[in-house]
N, C-alpha and C positions, 0 to 999 in steps of 0.2 A: 504494500500500500504506500502510495506517495504521500509526502507531507501535505500536499494540496488536498488529497482525498481525506486524510486524517483531519485536516482543518475543517472541512465541511461537516464532519461528524462532531467535532468540537463545538462548532457554532450551534449545533442542536443541543449539546450538553456541555455548556461552558463552565462547569464547576469541576476543577481538577483535584483529585485526592491521591495521596501516596500512603495513607495509613488507614487500614480497615476500621480502626477504632474511632476514626473521625468521619467515616463514610456516611453520606446522605443519599437518599433516593435520587437516582438519575445522574450521579457523579461519574466522571471519567476517571477510571483508576489506572495509575501507572505503577507497575510492579518493579520498584527500584530494588537494587541490592548493593550490599557493601560488605566489609570484612566480617561483620557480625550479624548480618541479616540478609534474607532473600525473600522479597515479597512475591516472587513467582509462586511460592508455595501457598499464597493466600489469594491468588487471582480468582479461583472458582468461588471461594468464600465471599469475595467482594461482589461477584455477580449475584450470588444468592442473597446478599444483603441489599441488593437494589442498584448496584452500579450498572450504568448503561453499556459500558464497554470496559475491557481490561487490556492494557498494553503489556505484553510479556516479551521476554527474550530467551526463554527456555521452552523445550517441548513439554506440553502438559497433556495428560491422557484424557482429552475431551474434544468433542467435535462442536462445541458451542461456538456459533458464528460471531459471538460478541467478543471472543478472544482475538486480539490483533497481535500477530507475531512480528517482531522487528529484530534487527541485529543487536541493538543496545538500547535499553529503555531510557537511560539518562540522556544519551545523545538525541534520541527522538524527542524527549521532553524539551530539550534546549532548542532543537530545530523548530519545533512547533511554536515555542515562545518567540523565536525570531520571526517566523512567518506572521504571527499575530502582531508583533511590534511593527512590522512593515506596513500594516494596514492603517497606521496613524501618521499624521503629519504635525502632531502637537509637540511642544517642547518636552524632552525627556532629560531630567536633571539627575546626574549620577553623583553620588557622594561617597568618598572613601577617606581614609586617613588613619593614623595610629591611635589617636585619642579623640573623643568627642563626636565621632561621626553619627552615632545614634541620636544623641541629644540635638546635634545640628539638623539631622534629618527631621526630627520631630518638630523643632522650631520652624524650619523652613516650610514644612507641610502645613503647620498651623497657620502661618502667615498666608501662604498661597491659597489654601482652601477657604480662607475668609472671603475670597473673591472669585475663585475658579473651582470648577469640579475637578478635584484632585485625587489621584490614586497614588498610594505610597506603600513602601515596604512595611509590613506589620511586624512589630516587635523587633527581633534580631534575625529575621529570615534573609540573611545577606550573603549566603554561600552558593555553591554550584547547584543546589536544589532550590533554595529559597528565592534566588533571583529569577529563574524561569517561572516559578510558581507565582511570583509577584506580577510578572509581565502578563501571565495568562489570566490574572484576576482583573485586569483593566477592561472596563466596559466601553461601549461605543460612545457614551456621552462624555468621556474624559476630555478635559481641556489642558491639563498638565499632569505629568507623572514624575514622581520623586523616588529614585531607586538607590538604596544603600548597598554598597559593595564592600564586603570584608575580604581580607586575604592574609595568608601567612607564608606565601612563597611567590617568587617571580612568575610571570606569565599568567597568573590567576586573574588579575584585573583585565588584562588583555583579552582573555577568553570571555569574560562577562561582557566587555564592550562589543565583542563580535556579534552578540545577539541582542544586547540592549540598545545598541546604536545611539548612545547619548548625544544630545545636541548641546547640552550645557554640563559643566562639571565643577565639582568642589573637592579639593584635597584639604582637609581641615588642618593637618600637620603631618610631619614625618618624625616620629620619635623612636624610642627604644622598645619596640614591640615586635614580637615574633622574630627575634634576632636569630634564633636557631634555623628557622626556615628561610629567612631572607639573607642570612650570611652577613649581618652587620647593618649599621645605619645607612651606609651608602646603598646597600641592597634594598633596604626599605624604600629609599627615595626612588630607586630605579623601578621597583615593583609598583608602588603607588603612582609613580609618574606615567605608567602605562595608560592611565586615564587621560592625562594631558597629551600624550602622544597621539591618542585616537582623535581628540578634539583638534589638534594641530593638522592632522591629515584629512579631516572632514569639515574644516571651516567652522568649528564649534566655538562656544564661548566659555571662558573660565572665570570663576569668581575666586579671587586670591586675597589672602590676608597680607597686607602691605608689610608688616613687621618681619615676616619670615623671608629672608633673602633667598633661601633655597627654592622657594616657590616661584620667585622671579626667574631663576635659572631654569627651573623645570618647565615653565610656561613659555619659554622662548619658542617662537614659531607660531604661537596662537595669536591671530590677528585681533580677536575680540576678547578683551579683558576688562572686567569690572571689579574694582578693588574696594576693600573695606579695611579700616584700621584706625589707629589713633592719630595719625598724621598722613598727609600726602596721599589721600585716597578719595575715591568717588563718594564713599560714605564714611564719615569720620565720627567717632564716638569716644567717650571716656567713662571711666568708673565714677559714679556719683558717690556711692558708698557700698559696703558689702558686709554689713553687720545685722543679722547674719545672712540676709539675702542680697543678691547683687542688684544694684540699681544703676542704670546706664543713661547717660545723656547723649543723644545724637546731636552733634553740633554743626554738622555741615552735610548737605545733601538731603536732610530731612530734620526738622526741628522737633524732636520727640524726646520726652523723658519717660523712661520705661522702668517700672518696678517689677522685677522678676520674682519667681519662686525658686530660683536656682541658688545653690550655695557655692561660693568660691569665685575669686577673681578670674580663675582660669576659664570660666564660662564666657568671658567678654568676647573672644573671637566668635564663639558660637552664636551669641546674640547679634553681633554686628553682621555676621553672615546672613542671618535670617532677614535682617533689615535691608541689607544690600539686595538680596534676591527679590524681596518684596518691592523695593523701589524700582528695580530693573523691569519688573513685570507690571508696573503701574498700579500696585496695590495702594490704597489710600493710607495716609499716615494714621488715621483713626483705626483702621483695620489692623495695621501692623502693630500698633501699640496694644490694642485689645487682645490680639491673638497671642502675643508673647506674654502679656501679663496674666492671661488665663490658662497658660500652660503650666501644668504641675508635673514634675518629674516622677517617674515610677520605676519599678523593676530594679531597685537598688542603685539608681544613678543620681548622685548629687541630691539625695532626699534629706530633708530635715524632719526628724520624727521627735515628737514630744512624748515622753513617758513619765507621768507624774511631774516632778520638779527637774527631771533630766532632759537634756537635748542631745539627740543623736544624729550625726551626719553619717548616713548610710550610703556609701559609694563603693559597694562591694560586688558590682556586676563583673568587674574585671580590673586588672592592675598590671602595669608594666613600670619599669624604672622612671619613665617620663611622667606618667600620671601619678605615680606614688609620690614623687618629689613635690609636685605642685600642690597635691592634696595636703601633705604634711606642712608645707610652708604656709599655705592658706590657713590651716587650722592653728598654726603657731601664732598667727597675727590676730586671731579672734580674741576679743576682750572678754575673758572669763577666768575666774579664779581657779576652778578645778577642771583640769583637762586630762583625759585618758585616751591613749592610743591603743587600738586593737588591730594589728596588721597581719594579714596572711601572706604567705610566700608568693613569689612571682614565678610563673611558668614560662616555658618555651624560650628560654634565654641562652640555651646551649652552653658553650664554653665560657661565656661571660657571666653566668649565673652567680657564682661565688662572689666575684668582684662587685656586681650590681647589688647584691644583698648586703655586702660589707659597706657599700656607699650609703645605703639607706640607714644602716645603723649609725654611721658617722654623722649623717644628717640629723637623726633623732637626738643624738648626744649634744647637739648645739643648742637645744631648747630645754626649758624646765617643764616636766610633766608630773602629774600626780602619780600616774602609773603607766607602764608600757607593757603590753602583752603581744608577743609574737607567736604566730601559729604556722607550723609546717614549713615546707620548702627548705631552701638552703639556710634559713635562719637556724636550723638545727646544727649546722656544721661550722658555725661562727661563734667565737667567744664573745659574750655580751652580758651585761649585768641585769637583763630584763627577764620578766616572767615568760616562760616558754611552754607551749602545749603542742603536741603533734597534730591534733585535729580540733576543728571548731567546736565539736561537741563538748570537749573538755573545757574549752574556753568559756562556753556557755554556762557550765556548772559553776565555774569560778565567778563569772559575772553575776549570776543569781545570788550567790552566797555573800557578795560584798555589800548588798543593800545600799547602793549609791544614792546620794541625794544632792541636788543642786550641782550636777556635774555635766560637762560637755564631753561627748565621745566622738572619735572618728573611727569608723569601721571600714576597712578596705582590704582587698586581697584579690588574687586571681580567681577565676570562676571555679577552678578545681578545689579551692579552699572552702568554698561555700560559707563565707564569713557571715552571711545574713542569718544563718542558723543560730547565731548567738542571741538573736532577738526573738526566735520562735517560741511560741507558747507551749 
């Protein structure tokens, strides 16, 4: 069956599912497989549960005409997503970066959707499966699409661009994330820069943060650039205050004062980016301000949680040396008498892991803290004077026993550390 023929079936059943547990009547089921799963084994079950069709790439003992055999299910899913993408002439904004890409995506989407019918990546579905699924969720009424792209090795962003075909792009930053897969910071820039390479080759538009010199180098060759920053940019803004939530004044390009629900000075570029994209697409100042001010972070990203007399900054969705550093520095600046750090280990750092964990400990030692708790990772292999637990479950037990009052906490760590469990009931 050709992609065109498959697409005609998809138009009749435009809801795609890869998990039988989430299956709804009339869904188009794609039997993906990986190192630890093979959904071909569940294809007939999917049909029995009401799937309209099931795409498979292994022989199944059935003559059910609703089974569609292909060479590789994942490749077919991505090809179908590309064919669907090619039916649209609207702006497709791709967002990647080492830190802040999900927050930026959420802010940009909030701003754009205040004035346009917008489809965007849900949650963190930003990988080789999530990106095509996001594309296939876009309906005919779409006016703008916002697609988040995550990556932990080179050529990954390039592959996403090949079927997302972005017209506009944002690289939030290039930091010390996934160093093991990228092979160092220069590898990160090369990998993330694949988005700008695509825009350069296809006359696209890049939104860049003026303060990051490397983004200027990476965006060379892109004719259409719209900048944001604290000086010398199309959209200029500054921090008004950040105790505890970030407030931003846009001083040039749009006269707006924005009180966010985001914790941390490090969110300034994310806010400015959303303003810049909004202004570029002629969203009104009122809508920009309202959209950002009504955005509340979730999923353990820059969240401020109040528990009794305590205030908790929960930023535990993920961590790398760059994001850990700015989170600690921001927390150190916070005016509060009692401050406690609960930090989980950082993953995917390869040979640099020990050195990066040592650097975090050296940073911690520069500031006074009530208590410091370190959990897992290479914190176990470094001599330090702090409380240490191998897992977040043990840290939770300690946390509960302390009966803290009138205290501020920063909870942060890599996803594998599951530091948010410290707060679970």
